[in-house]
RODREN-199203 format. One line per 10 residues: number of its first residue (from 1); their letters; for each residue x negated, y, z negated of C-alpha. Coordinates in steps of 0.02 Angstrom, whole numbers, plus 50000, padded with zeros to 5 digits. Example, Ala and Ser with C-alpha at 12.3 -4.5 7.8 and 13.67 -1.06 7.14 Angstrom:
REM RODREN-199203
1 = AS = 49385,49775,49610; 49316,49947,49643
***
This chain:
REM RODREN-199203
1 = HAAVESAAPA = 49784,49027,42493; 49714,49136,42649; 49602,49004,42685; 49719,48864,42695; 49832,48958,42827; 49674,49002,42918; 49616,48804,42913; 49774,48742,42969; 49798,48799,43150; 49624,48752,43169
11 = NSFGLVALYA = 49654,48573,43118; 49795,48545,43217; 49708,48627,43382; 49566,48517,43314; 49648,48346,43348; 49713,48401,43512; 49531,48481,43562; 49444,48315,43539; 49554,48226,43645; 49597,48357,43768
21 = PMPFLLWATI = 49436,48336,43894; 49461,48135,43903; 49590,48147,44057; 49462,48263,44121; 49292,48149,44108; 49377,48000,44156; 49448,48074,44322; 49281,48132,44346; 49200,47972,44308; 49323,47855,44420
31 = RFGAPGLSFA = 49317,48014,44575; 49144,48028,44580; 49035,47908,44473; 48897,47969,44384; 48849,48135,44449; 49027,48177,44420; 49005,48119,44234; 48877,48208,44207; 48920,48387,44268; 49091,48351,44189
41 = LLWTSLMLIW = 48984,48288,44011; 48885,48456,44023; 49040,48580,44077; 49151,48500,43926; 48983,48507,43798; 48955,48686,43827; 49152,48695,43815; 49153,48625,43662; 48991,48715,43577; 49076,48894,43632
51 = TTLQGEGPFS = 49247,48843,43559; 49133,48800,43403; 49029,48956,43405; 49186,49068,43415; 49266,48987,43282; 49401,48882,43363; 49398,48688,43397; 49406,48535,43304; 49222,48582,43200; 49274,48782,43180
61 = AAPAADAVVG = 49299,48753,42974; 49158,48625,42947; 48994,48718,42891; 48868,48756,43027; 48763,48592,43016; 48921,48489,42987; 48990,48577,43157; 48836,48529,43251; 48821,48357,43199; 48999,48348,43223
71 = VQMLIAVTAV = 48970,48420,43405; 48829,48304,43456; 48940,48145,43367; 49089,48179,43488; 48968,48189,43638; 48876,48024,43617; 49054,47948,43560; 49136,48026,43726; 48992,47983,43846; 48944,47807,43823
81 = PMMLIAGLLE = 49091,47738,43862; 49106,47844,44006; 48930,47806,44068; 48991,47618,44044; 49124,47644,44154; 49046,47736,44272; 48878,47582,44308; 49029,47476,44330; 49120,47556,44467; 48943,47590,44547
91 = QNRREHLALV = 48924,47409,44523; 49088,47356,44582; 49061,47492,44724; 48889,47410,44787; 48965,47228,44761; 49112,47295,44884; 48988,47374,45023; 48892,47194,45015; 49057,47098,45028; 49121,47197,45185
101 = EAEQQNSAIL = 48944,47218,45269; 48925,47014,45269; 49105,47000,45336; 49054,47102,45499; 48904,47028,45507; 49000,46855,45492; 49141,46914,45625; 49024,46984,45729; 48916,46815,45736; 49071,46717,45770
111 = RALPDSIFLQ = 49131,46824,45893; 48974,46841,45997; 48996,46638,46017; 49065,46587,46171; 49211,46468,46115; 49381,46497,46011; 49343,46475,45842; 49482,46459,45710; 49489,46485,45511; 49609,46394,45416
121 = TRDGLYLQHY = 49658,46328,45258; 49643,46138,45192; 49822,46140,45226; 49798,46186,45420; 49878,46358,45407; 49777,46471,45562; 49706,46621,45451; 49586,46713,45560; 49538,46696,45765; 49368,46734,45819
131 = AKATGDSAMI = 49345,46755,46015; 49249,46843,46133; 49355,46982,46195; 49474,46913,46345; 49653,46935,46383; 49696,46766,46334; 49630,46800,46135; 49790,46890,46099; 49905,46765,46166; 49799,46643,46043
141 = RQSFLGRNMR = 49827,46749,45901; 49990,46752,45902; 50052,46593,45940; 49927,46531,45799; 49895,46663,45664; 49999,46638,45519; 50062,46468,45559; 50027,46296,45538; 49925,46175,45624; 50056,46050,45639
151 = DVLPPEVAEA = 50203,46189,45725; 50070,46244,45850; 49963,46088,45911; 50047,45898,45975; 50072,45805,45823; 49945,45687,45870; 49799,45802,45868; 49873,45899,45716; 49862,45742,45618; 49677,45696,45675
161 = FAKAFKGIAG = 49632,45867,45619; 49713,45845,45457; 49622,45673,45447; 49462,45742,45483; 49493,45903,45369; 49519,45761,45221; 49376,45672,45267; 49257,45821,45244; 49335,45887,45098; 49336,45710,45017
171 = D = 49526,45685,44969
***
């Protein structure tokens, strides 16, 4: 009867202890990537081993050999998905930095050109303006960006651009 009473608290604590480190590991993975995950896994593994040796935690009621296997399995089952998440986050970060760098290079090239250049949608909506830094650039930006070419250009010029865009797009 005494063995049953001592096993009940270990099992109720054990279930919580299995899931308790997950938010910490997920936070470390997202915030610090693979290095943060490595440190968090080391800390979690040491805490899990220490609590098991103290006779507490999810594996305290199991025989020593089963407790060792249980600790190893929990670490492996927890570590693999977190490492995959860390890898995906790192890949995403690198791709984002490459896109930012490409955009900065393209923007610098376009701003170095002597003419004003506008980026438009197929429908004629002005999205971006590239020009050498002059006092007139701010006025041009305000009058064009976010507006359709049909609203800011003379009708014959807007129509000529619309026909040219259709010819290029193959519509």
